[in-house]
C-alpha positions as CSV (number, residue, x, y, z in Angstrom):
1,M,2.8,150.1,159.8
2,Y,-1.0,150.6,160.2
3,W,-3.9,149.6,158.0
4,Q,-7.6,150.1,158.2
5,S,-10.5,148.2,156.6
6,G,-13.9,149.7,157.5
7,D,-14.0,150.3,161.2
8,W,-11.2,147.7,161.9
9,T,-7.6,149.0,162.4
10,D,-4.4,146.9,162.9
11,S,-0.6,147.3,162.9
12,V,2.7,145.4,162.7
13,E,6.3,146.2,163.3
14,G,8.2,147.0,160.1
15,T,11.7,147.6,158.9
16,N,13.1,151.0,157.8
17,V,11.8,150.4,154.3
18,S,9.0,147.8,154.3
19,G,6.4,145.9,156.2
20,V,4.3,142.8,155.7
21,I,0.6,142.4,156.5
22,P,-0.1,138.7,157.3
23,R,-2.6,137.0,155.1
24,D,-4.9,136.0,157.9
25,R,-5.3,139.7,159.0
26,Y,-6.9,141.0,155.8
27,S,-9.7,139.9,153.4
28,K,-9.4,139.6,149.7
29,Y,-11.2,142.2,147.6
30,S,-11.3,144.5,150.6
31,D,-10.5,148.2,150.6
32,L,-7.5,149.1,152.7
33,E,-5.9,152.3,153.9
34,V,-2.2,151.9,154.8
35,W,0.1,154.4,156.5
36,V,3.5,154.3,158.4
37,K,4.4,155.9,161.7
38,A,8.0,156.4,162.7
39,V,8.8,157.0,166.4
40,N,11.9,157.9,168.4
41,K,12.6,159.6,171.8
42,L,12.0,163.1,170.5
43,G,8.6,162.4,168.9
44,N,6.9,160.8,165.9
45,V,5.8,161.4,162.4
46,T,3.1,159.8,160.2
47,S,3.2,159.2,156.4
48,E,0.4,159.9,154.0
49,K,-2.2,157.1,153.5
50,A,-2.3,154.8,150.5
51,S,-5.6,153.3,149.5
52,F,-6.2,150.1,147.3
53,N,-8.3,147.1,146.9
54,T,-6.6,143.8,147.7
55,G,-8.3,142.1,144.8
56,D,-6.4,144.3,142.4
57,I,-3.0,142.9,143.5
58,M,-1.7,140.2,141.0
59,K,1.4,138.1,141.7
60,P,2.7,135.8,138.9
61,P,4.2,132.3,139.5
62,A,8.0,131.9,139.8
63,P,9.8,131.4,136.5
64,E,11.8,128.2,135.6
65,I,15.5,128.2,134.3
66,F,15.7,125.3,131.9
67,K,19.1,125.5,130.1
68,H,22.5,127.3,129.8
69,S,25.5,127.6,127.4
70,H,29.2,127.4,128.3
71,Q,30.8,130.0,126.2
72,P,29.6,132.5,126.9
73,L,27.9,131.4,130.1
74,E,24.3,132.2,129.5
75,I,21.1,131.0,131.2
76,F,17.5,130.8,129.7
77,W,14.2,130.7,131.6
78,R,10.4,130.8,130.9
79,I,7.3,132.0,132.9
80,D,3.5,131.7,132.6
81,C,1.7,134.9,133.3
82,L,-1.7,133.1,133.4
83,E,-4.6,135.6,133.2
84,L,-2.1,138.5,133.2
85,V,-1.5,140.3,129.9
86,S,2.2,139.8,129.2
87,L,5.7,139.6,130.7
88,K,6.8,142.9,132.0
89,E,10.3,142.4,133.3
90,C,12.7,140.0,135.1
91,E,15.6,140.2,137.6
92,V,18.6,137.9,138.0
93,Q,21.0,137.2,140.9
94,Y,24.0,134.8,141.0
95,R,27.0,133.7,143.1
96,T,29.7,131.1,143.0
97,Q,29.2,127.9,144.9
98,D,31.6,128.8,147.7
99,Q,30.1,132.3,148.3
100,Q,27.3,133.2,150.7
101,D,26.0,136.5,149.3
102,W,24.2,137.0,146.0
103,T,25.1,139.5,143.3
104,Q,22.0,141.0,141.8
105,E,21.9,142.2,138.2
106,E,20.2,145.6,137.9
107,E,19.5,145.3,134.2
108,S,15.9,144.5,133.2
109,L,15.7,141.3,131.4
110,L,13.1,139.2,129.7
111,K,14.1,135.6,128.6
112,S,17.9,135.1,129.2
113,Y,21.0,136.4,130.9
114,S,24.7,136.2,129.9
115,L,27.4,136.4,132.6
116,Q,30.3,138.5,131.5
117,T,34.0,137.4,132.3
118,P,33.1,134.4,134.5
119,Q,35.9,132.6,136.3
120,P,37.0,129.5,134.2
121,N,35.7,126.1,135.3
122,T,33.7,127.7,138.2
123,L,30.4,126.5,139.4
124,Y,27.8,129.3,139.5
125,E,24.3,129.4,141.0
126,F,21.5,131.5,139.4
127,Q,17.9,132.6,140.5
128,V,15.3,134.6,138.5
129,R,12.0,136.4,139.3
130,C,9.6,138.3,137.0
131,A,6.6,140.6,136.9
132,C,3.8,140.6,134.4
133,E,1.6,143.3,132.8
134,C,-2.0,143.4,134.0
135,N,-5.2,145.5,133.9
136,C,-5.0,146.1,137.6
137,A,-3.8,148.6,140.1
138,E,-0.5,146.9,140.8
139,S,1.5,143.9,139.4
140,M,3.9,142.3,141.9
141,M,7.2,140.5,141.3
142,S,7.1,136.7,141.5
143,D,9.1,134.7,144.0
144,W,12.6,133.8,143.2
145,S,13.0,130.6,141.0
146,S,14.7,127.5,142.2
147,T,18.5,127.7,142.2
148,Y,20.1,126.7,138.9
149,T,23.7,125.5,138.8
150,A,26.0,125.9,135.8
151,R,29.8,125.6,135.3
152,S,31.8,128.0,133.2
153,Y,34.0,127.0,130.3
154,E,37.5,125.5,130.9
155,A,40.8,127.3,130.4
156,A,44.5,126.3,130.6
157,P,45.7,125.9,134.2
158,V,47.6,128.8,135.8
159,K,50.1,128.9,138.6
160,A,52.8,126.3,139.0
161,L,52.4,123.2,141.1
162,D,53.8,123.0,144.6
163,V,56.4,120.2,144.1
164,W,58.5,118.4,146.8
165,S,60.1,115.0,147.4
166,D,59.7,112.3,150.1
167,C,62.4,109.8,150.8
168,G,60.6,108.0,153.6
169,V,62.7,106.8,156.5
170,T,65.9,106.5,154.4
171,S,68.0,108.9,152.4
172,E,68.4,106.6,149.5
173,L,67.2,108.0,146.1
174,S,65.8,104.6,145.3
175,Q,63.2,105.1,148.0
176,C,62.4,108.7,147.1
177,G,59.2,109.8,145.4
178,L,58.2,113.1,143.7
179,M,55.3,114.8,145.6
180,W,53.0,117.6,144.4
181,K,49.7,119.1,145.6
182,E,46.6,119.3,143.5
183,L,45.9,122.7,142.0
184,P,42.9,124.5,143.5
185,I,39.8,124.8,141.2
186,Q,40.4,128.4,140.5
187,F,43.9,127.6,139.2
188,A,43.2,124.3,137.6
189,R,40.4,126.1,135.5
190,G,39.2,122.7,134.2
191,E,39.4,119.0,134.8
192,V,43.0,118.0,135.2
193,L,43.6,115.0,132.9
194,G,47.2,114.2,134.0
195,Y,50.7,115.5,134.7
196,M,53.8,115.9,132.6
197,V,57.0,114.9,134.5
198,T,60.5,115.6,133.1
199,L,63.4,113.9,134.9
200,L,66.8,115.6,134.8
201,Y,69.8,113.2,135.0
202,S,73.3,113.9,136.2
203,N,74.7,113.1,132.8
204,G,72.7,115.9,131.2
205,T,70.0,113.8,129.7
206,K,66.2,114.2,130.1
207,K,63.3,111.8,130.3
208,D,59.6,112.8,129.8
209,E,56.8,110.8,131.4
210,N,53.1,111.4,130.9
211,V,51.5,110.5,134.2
212,L,47.8,109.9,133.7
213,L,45.4,109.9,136.5
214,T,44.3,106.4,135.4
215,M,47.7,105.2,136.8
216,N,46.5,105.8,140.3
217,G,47.4,102.8,142.5
218,D,50.5,101.8,140.4
219,R,53.3,104.3,140.6
220,L,50.9,107.1,141.3
221,V,49.2,107.4,144.7
222,S,46.9,110.1,145.9
223,Q,46.4,110.9,149.6
224,E,44.4,114.0,150.8
225,K,44.9,115.9,147.6
226,I,48.7,115.1,147.5
227,W,50.1,113.0,144.7
228,R,53.1,110.7,145.1
229,F,54.9,109.5,141.9
230,T,57.6,106.9,142.4
231,P,59.7,106.4,139.2
232,S,63.3,105.1,139.4
233,L,65.4,108.1,140.6
234,Q,68.8,106.6,140.3
235,G,71.1,109.2,138.8
236,V,68.4,111.9,138.8
237,L,69.2,115.4,140.0
238,G,65.7,116.8,139.9
239,G,62.6,117.1,137.9
240,D,59.9,119.4,136.4
241,V,56.2,118.8,136.8
242,S,53.2,120.5,135.2
243,A,49.4,119.8,135.1
244,Y,47.3,119.8,132.0
245,N,43.6,119.8,131.0
246,S,41.7,119.9,127.7
247,Q,42.7,123.6,127.2
248,G,46.5,123.5,128.0
249,A,49.1,123.0,130.7
250,S,50.4,124.9,133.6
251,E,53.9,126.3,133.8
252,H,56.7,123.8,134.9
253,A,57.5,123.6,138.6
254,H,61.2,122.6,139.2
255,H,62.4,120.6,142.2
256,A,65.9,119.5,143.0
257,L,66.3,116.3,145.0
258,P,67.9,116.7,148.5
259,T,71.6,116.3,149.0
260,S,74.0,116.6,151.9
261,C,74.6,120.0,153.4
262,K,78.4,120.1,152.9
263,G,80.1,123.3,154.0
264,L,77.0,124.7,155.7
265,P,77.0,125.6,159.5
266,V,74.3,123.1,160.2
267,S,75.6,122.2,163.7
268,E,75.2,125.8,164.8
269,L,71.5,126.0,163.8
270,S,68.9,126.3,166.5
271,F,65.7,124.4,165.7
272,T,62.6,124.5,168.0
273,V,59.4,122.5,167.5
274,N,56.2,122.9,169.6
275,M,53.2,120.8,168.7
276,T,49.6,120.9,170.0
277,L,46.5,119.0,168.9
278,W,45.6,121.7,166.2
279,S,48.9,123.5,165.4
280,L,52.6,123.0,164.8
281,N,54.9,125.9,165.6
282,V,58.4,125.7,164.1
283,S,61.2,128.2,164.5
284,W,64.9,128.3,163.7
285,F,67.8,130.6,164.2
286,L,70.7,130.7,161.7
287,P,74.2,131.5,162.9
288,N,75.7,134.9,162.4
289,Q,77.3,133.7,159.1
290,P,74.4,133.9,156.6
291,I,73.8,131.0,154.1
292,E,74.4,132.3,150.6
293,N,72.2,131.7,147.6
294,I,69.3,130.3,149.6
295,Q,66.0,130.7,147.9
296,E,63.5,129.5,150.5
297,F,63.0,127.2,153.4
298,V,60.7,124.2,153.5
299,V,59.2,122.8,156.7
300,Q,58.1,119.2,156.3
301,Y,56.3,116.8,158.7
302,N,55.0,113.2,158.6
303,K,54.2,110.4,161.0
304,A,57.5,108.9,162.1
305,G,58.5,105.3,161.6
306,I,55.9,104.5,158.9
307,F,56.6,103.6,155.3
308,P,55.1,104.3,152.9
309,T,54.8,107.8,154.4
310,A,51.6,108.7,156.2
311,G,50.4,112.2,157.2
312,F,52.9,113.9,154.9
313,E,52.8,117.6,154.5
314,W,55.1,120.5,153.8
315,I,55.0,124.3,153.5
316,K,57.5,126.6,151.7
317,V,58.7,129.6,153.7
318,D,60.2,132.9,152.5
319,R,64.0,133.0,153.1
320,N,63.6,136.1,155.3
321,L,61.3,134.4,157.8
322,M,62.6,132.3,160.7
323,S,59.3,130.7,161.9
324,V,56.0,129.2,160.7
325,I,52.8,127.9,162.1
326,L,51.1,125.0,160.4
327,R,47.4,124.3,161.1
328,G,46.0,120.8,161.1
329,H,44.8,117.9,163.2
330,F,47.6,116.0,164.9
331,E,46.9,112.7,166.4
332,N,47.4,112.0,170.1
333,F,50.3,109.8,171.3
334,T,51.7,109.8,167.7
335,A,55.3,110.7,166.8
336,Y,55.8,113.2,164.0
337,N,59.1,113.8,162.3
338,V,59.5,117.5,161.7
339,S,62.3,118.6,159.3
340,L,63.7,121.9,158.0
341,Y,65.2,122.1,154.5
342,A,67.1,124.8,152.6
343,V,66.4,125.2,148.9
344,F,69.0,126.6,146.5
345,N,69.1,127.1,142.7
346,N,69.8,123.5,141.8
347,S,69.7,121.6,145.1
348,S,68.2,121.3,148.5
349,C,69.5,119.8,151.8
350,L,68.3,118.9,155.2
351,L,69.3,121.4,157.9
352,A,67.6,119.9,161.0
353,S,65.0,117.4,162.1
354,K,63.2,116.6,165.4
355,I,60.5,114.2,166.7
356,A,57.4,115.9,168.2
357,Y,54.2,114.8,169.9
358,S,51.0,116.7,170.3
359,I,50.0,114.9,173.5
360,S,52.2,112.3,175.2
361,G,50.9,109.0,176.7
362,L,52.4,106.3,178.9
363,P,55.2,104.5,177.0
364,P,55.0,100.8,176.2
365,K,57.1,98.2,177.9
366,V,60.9,98.4,177.3
367,R,62.1,95.9,174.7
368,D,64.9,93.3,174.8
369,F,65.9,93.9,178.5
370,Q,68.8,91.5,179.3
371,S,72.0,91.2,181.4
372,Q,75.6,90.3,180.8
373,I,78.2,89.4,183.5
374,D,81.8,90.3,182.7
375,G,84.2,89.9,185.6
376,N,83.3,92.1,188.5
377,V,80.6,94.1,186.7
378,V,77.1,93.4,185.4
379,T,75.8,95.2,182.3
380,V,72.1,95.4,181.6
381,S,71.0,96.5,178.2
382,W,67.7,97.3,176.3
383,Q,66.4,98.6,173.1
384,H,64.4,101.9,172.3
385,N,60.8,101.3,171.3
386,L,60.0,101.8,167.7
387,L,58.8,105.3,166.8
388,N,55.4,104.1,165.5
389,E,55.0,102.3,168.9
390,S,56.2,105.1,171.2
391,K,53.6,107.4,172.8
392,G,55.9,110.3,173.9
393,H,59.5,111.5,174.3
394,I,61.4,109.2,176.7
395,L,62.7,111.6,179.4
396,Y,64.6,108.9,181.3
397,Y,64.8,105.2,182.1
398,Q,64.4,104.1,185.8
399,L,66.3,101.0,187.0
400,I,65.5,99.5,190.3
401,L,67.9,96.9,191.9
402,D,66.5,94.5,194.4
403,N,63.6,96.9,195.4
404,S,66.1,99.2,197.1
405,T,68.5,101.0,194.8
406,V,67.0,103.4,192.1
407,H,69.0,104.7,189.1
408,N,67.6,107.2,186.6
409,V,69.3,106.9,183.2
410,S,69.1,109.3,180.3
411,G,66.5,108.6,177.7
412,N,69.2,108.4,175.0
413,Q,71.0,105.5,176.8
414,T,70.5,101.8,176.1
415,S,72.7,100.2,178.8
416,F,73.8,100.6,182.4
417,V,76.7,99.0,184.4
418,F,76.2,97.7,188.0
419,S,79.5,97.4,190.0
420,G,80.3,96.4,193.6
421,L,77.5,93.8,193.7
422,T,77.5,91.1,196.4
423,S,77.4,87.4,195.4
424,G,74.0,85.9,195.0
425,H,70.7,86.4,193.1
426,H,69.7,89.9,192.0
427,H,66.5,91.3,190.5
428,V,66.4,94.4,188.3
429,W,63.3,96.3,187.1
430,I,63.3,98.8,184.2
431,R,60.6,101.3,183.1
432,A,60.6,104.3,180.8
433,A,59.2,107.8,181.7
434,T,57.4,110.3,179.5
435,E,55.5,113.5,180.3
436,A,52.5,111.3,181.1
437,G,54.4,109.3,183.7
438,L,56.1,105.9,184.1
439,E,55.1,102.8,182.3
440,P,54.5,99.3,183.7
441,S,57.9,97.8,184.4
442,G,59.8,94.8,182.9
443,S,62.3,92.8,184.9
444,I,65.2,90.3,184.8
445,N,66.9,88.0,187.3
446,F,70.6,87.1,187.3
447,F,73.0,85.3,189.6
448,Y,76.3,87.1,190.3
449,L,79.5,85.6,191.9
450,E,82.7,87.4,192.7
451,T,85.8,86.4,190.7
452,D,87.0,83.6,193.1
453,G,83.5,82.2,193.3
454,I,83.4,82.1,189.5
455,F,86.5,80.0,189.2
456,Y,85.1,77.6,191.9
457,T,81.9,77.4,189.9
458,L,83.7,76.6,186.7
459,W,85.7,73.7,188.3
460,L,82.5,72.4,189.8
461,I,80.8,72.5,186.4
462,I,83.7,70.7,184.8
463,L,83.7,68.0,187.5
464,V,80.0,67.4,187.1
465,L,80.3,67.1,183.4
466,L,83.2,64.6,183.7
467,T,81.1,62.5,186.2
468,L,78.2,62.5,183.8
469,L,80.5,61.5,180.9
470,F,81.9,58.6,183.0
471,L,78.4,57.3,183.9
472,F,77.3,57.6,180.3
473,L,80.2,55.5,179.1
474,L,79.7,52.9,181.8
475,I,76.0,52.5,181.0
476,W,76.8,52.3,177.3
477,C,79.5,49.7,178.0
478,I,77.1,47.5,180.0
479,K,74.3,47.9,177.5
480,E,76.6,46.8,174.6
481,K,78.0,43.9,176.7
482,L,81.6,45.0,176.2
483,C,82.8,44.1,179.7
484,F,85.1,41.1,180.0
485,Q,83.3,37.8,180.5
486,V,84.7,35.0,182.8
487,P,83.1,31.8,184.1
488,D,81.9,31.7,187.6
489,P,84.5,29.8,189.7
490,I,82.0,29.1,192.5
491,N,80.6,26.4,190.4
492,S,83.9,24.5,190.1
493,K,84.2,21.3,192.2
494,L,87.9,21.9,192.6
495,F,87.3,25.3,194.3
496,Q,84.3,24.0,196.2
497,Q,86.7,21.7,198.0
498,K,88.8,24.7,199.0
499,I,85.8,27.0,200.1
500,P,86.5,26.6,203.8
501,E,90.0,27.9,203.2
502,F,88.7,31.1,201.4
503,N,88.8,34.1,203.7
504,S,87.5,36.9,201.5
505,S,85.2,37.6,198.5
506,W,85.1,40.2,195.7
507,T,82.6,41.8,193.5
508,G,82.7,41.4,189.7
509,N,82.8,44.2,187.2
510,C,79.9,43.2,185.1
511,N,76.2,42.4,185.4
512,S,76.2,40.0,188.5
513,V,78.0,40.1,191.8
514,E,80.3,37.0,192.1
515,Y,82.7,35.6,194.7
516,N,86.3,35.6,193.8
517,P,88.2,33.1,196.0
518,K,92.0,33.2,196.3
519,I,93.8,30.7,194.2
520,S,95.6,28.3,196.6
521,E,96.7,25.8,194.1
522,L,98.2,26.5,190.7
523,E,99.4,23.9,188.3
524,V,101.5,24.9,185.2
525,V,101.6,22.3,182.5
526,E,103.6,22.8,179.4
527,K,101.7,21.8,176.3
528,P,103.5,19.0,174.4
529,L,104.4,20.0,170.9
530,W,103.6,16.5,169.4
531,D,100.3,14.9,168.8
532,A,99.3,12.7,171.8
533,K,97.6,10.3,169.5
534,A,100.4,9.9,167.1
535,S,102.4,6.7,167.1
536,P,106.0,6.6,168.2
537,K,107.1,6.1,164.6
538,E,105.5,9.3,163.6
539,M,107.3,11.3,166.3
540,S,110.5,13.0,165.3
541,N,113.7,12.9,167.2
542,S,113.3,16.5,168.3
543,D,109.9,15.7,169.7
544,R,111.3,13.0,171.9
545,L,114.0,15.2,173.3
546,I,111.4,17.7,174.7
547,G,110.8,17.0,178.4
548,D,107.7,17.4,180.4
549,R,108.0,19.6,183.4
550,T,105.2,20.0,186.0
551,H,105.3,22.8,188.6
552,T,103.1,22.4,191.6
553,R,102.6,24.9,194.4
554,R,100.9,23.9,197.5
555,N,100.5,26.2,200.5
556,G,103.5,28.3,199.5
557,E,105.8,25.3,198.7
558,R,107.3,24.7,195.3
559,H,107.9,21.2,193.9
560,E,109.4,20.5,190.5
561,E,109.6,17.3,188.6
562,V,111.6,16.7,185.5
563,H,111.1,13.6,183.4
564,A,114.2,13.2,181.4
565,D,113.7,9.7,179.9
566,P,112.3,10.2,176.4
567,G,111.5,6.6,176.2
568,D,108.9,6.8,178.9
569,Y,107.3,9.9,177.5
570,R,104.7,8.4,175.3
571,D,103.1,6.1,177.9
572,K,103.4,8.4,180.7
573,D,102.2,11.4,178.7
574,L,99.1,9.5,177.5
575,Q,98.2,8.6,181.0
576,Q,98.7,12.2,182.3
577,T,96.8,13.7,179.5
578,E,93.9,11.3,179.9
579,G,93.9,12.0,183.7
580,R,93.9,15.8,183.3
581,R,91.1,15.6,180.7
582,E,89.0,13.6,183.1
583,N,89.7,16.0,186.0
584,R,88.7,19.0,183.9
585,R,85.5,17.4,182.8
586,E,84.6,16.6,186.4
587,G,85.8,19.9,187.8
588,Y,84.0,22.1,185.3
589,R,80.9,20.0,184.9
590,K,78.8,22.5,186.8
591,M,80.6,25.6,185.7
592,I,78.3,28.1,184.0
593,D,79.4,31.1,181.9
594,T,77.2,34.2,182.4
595,Y,76.6,34.6,178.7
596,K,76.7,30.9,177.5
597,D,74.5,28.0,178.3
598,E,75.7,24.6,179.7
599,R,75.5,22.9,176.3
600,D,77.9,25.4,174.8
601,W,80.2,24.8,177.7
602,E,80.2,21.0,177.3
603,E,80.9,21.4,173.6
604,S,83.9,23.6,174.4
605,L,85.3,20.6,176.4
606,S,85.2,18.2,173.5
607,E,88.1,16.1,172.6
608,D,88.9,18.2,169.6
609,D,89.3,21.4,171.7
610,Q,92.6,22.4,173.3
611,F,93.2,21.2,176.9
612,V,93.4,24.7,178.3
613,S,90.0,26.1,179.3
614,D,88.8,29.8,179.1
615,Y,89.0,30.0,182.9
616,E,92.7,28.9,182.9
617,K,93.5,31.3,180.0
618,H,92.1,34.2,182.0
619,Y,93.7,33.5,185.4
620,M,96.9,31.6,184.6
621,P,100.2,33.1,183.5
622,G,100.9,34.1,179.9
623,N,103.1,31.0,179.2
624,V,100.0,28.7,179.4
C-alpha cells in the first residue's frame, strides 16, 4: 500500500484486504493519495487512487456495557459521540468462557443486544463497538469495548449422574460408600444444591435421603469432583441418585451394589494391565462362553492399601469392547489396585483385579525375618511389605546363606526351608527384588545342632539348671540360718585333754569351719525317775527298785556296773549327781555356741535345767 503527501511517498506491506499507515508516518490535516499494488511472479497491477484529508477522519471512543438481564439474556451499553452528531450503528461479538473464537452478530444495533437460545447456566463474554454520524468525509468504528461477562438463566439438570460404589480394602457392605461424579456445567445447567438418594433394601422397602452439600465433611466427602456418601448399607441391594437445582432435578441413576460372581467363568478370564506415568491400558478376554445379560463393564482403579480410598476413579465401558485406556497422572513408586467389574440389570460383580505400578523403585527392607529350628531342618520366614509401603512388584526374594549359597525364591512365598546344614553358627541374608533392582538386605543369625547334639545340649541345660537351683537353696538356707547348730567341742576341757589322741579333723556344714575330734570316751547315764532332792519318805517303792546302771567305754573296752542295793541309792546317787554336775560346769565352762553368747550358755547350765546338755543330746544315742 502506497500513499503520497505532497512530494513525499511511502509504503507498507498489507494483507489481502487492508493495510495500516503508522501514525508517525503521516501528518494530521494533510492531503493524502492512497493506492494499492499487487505483485506476483507473472506481473503486477495497481488500484485507483483514493484522496482524502486526514483531518476529516473521526473515530468515536469505545462504548461501555453496563448491565444485563437473565431471561432473556440481554446486554445494554452506552457511548458518547462527543462533537459528532449522533450514534450511527453498533456491532456485537460474543463467545462462551471456554471458547477461543468470537461469534459476530451481523445485525446493526444501537443500545442493546439479546442472545437467542443461550445455553442454560453458561458464562458468556460480550464486546461492542460503534460508529457515529458526523459532518465529515468518513466516520470510523470505535475500538471494541472491554469484555463484559454474564451468565445465562438456570434450567433443570439433564443427563443422569455417573454412580458407582467403593468398598475400600474390604468387601463388607458396612465399609462401602456410594460414589458419583459431579455433573459438568452444561449438564448441571445451574448451581447444584444437593442430591436425592433412594436406598433400596432386600425386603422391598425404600428410604429417601436428601444429601445437602452443607453436609460435606460428615457423611459426604468430595475429592476431585467425586462425591462419596457413606450411609449404613446393611441389607441394601442398591440405590438411585439424582442431582437437583433451583429449577428441577436430573433423572435417577441406578446402581446395584457388587455381589459375588457365582456361576460365571471368572477363572478363565484373561486380564492385562499396563501402566505408565500418564496412562493406564487395561484389556481383558472373555472365554468362548459369553456372559449373558451383561449391560456394561466398569474399570476401576485406586491407590492400594489406603483407607479411606485415595486416587479413586472409574470408567464405564460398552459391553462389546474388551479394552480401555484411562488418561491421568499416576504417581511413581505407588501401587494401584485395578479392577474389572461386570454390571447386570440388578447386580454387579468383580471379575478380576491386579496391582500395577507406573514406575518401580527399590523395595523397602523385608519385614519380620526370623528362623525356626525343627529337627534336622531350619525354616526361615518373613512377611510381605504393605502395599502402601511397596515401591514395585516383588519379582523374587534372594536368600544368601553364610556368604556362599544363594537361593532365589518366588515373590509370592513367605518362607524357605534349609536342610542338610552342618552344626554350628549360620548367617542368612534376605532381600527383595523389583524391576529397579535389589534392596538393602536384612539378616539373622542362628545356631544349629544335629539331632544327637540337640539331646546333649538339652541334658546340659537341665544339669546347669539343677546346679543353679541347688546353689540357690544352699544360699537361702545359710541366709535364713536354717542349718543345724551345735556347740564347738574344741572349747571343751574334756576334749582338750584328748587332743593329742585325735588323728583327724572335719569341716562343719554351717558358717564356720570347725574341728570334729573322734569321741574316745562315751558315758551313758540313765536318768533317775525320782527327784534327787526328795526325801526318802517321799520316794515310792517303785522308785527304790529302779537301779542305776553306768556304762563306760574306754579304748574299746566295755565296763558295766550294776548297783542293786536300793538302800544305798539315795546317798550314792546324790554324790554321783553332784559330781557329774560339777564336771559338766567345769568341762563346758569355755564352750561357746556359734549363735549364743556365754551368758546364755551359763544360764542353760543352771540347777533348774536338766542334766543333759545340748552337745550330749546331739551326739549321744537316742536313749539319753
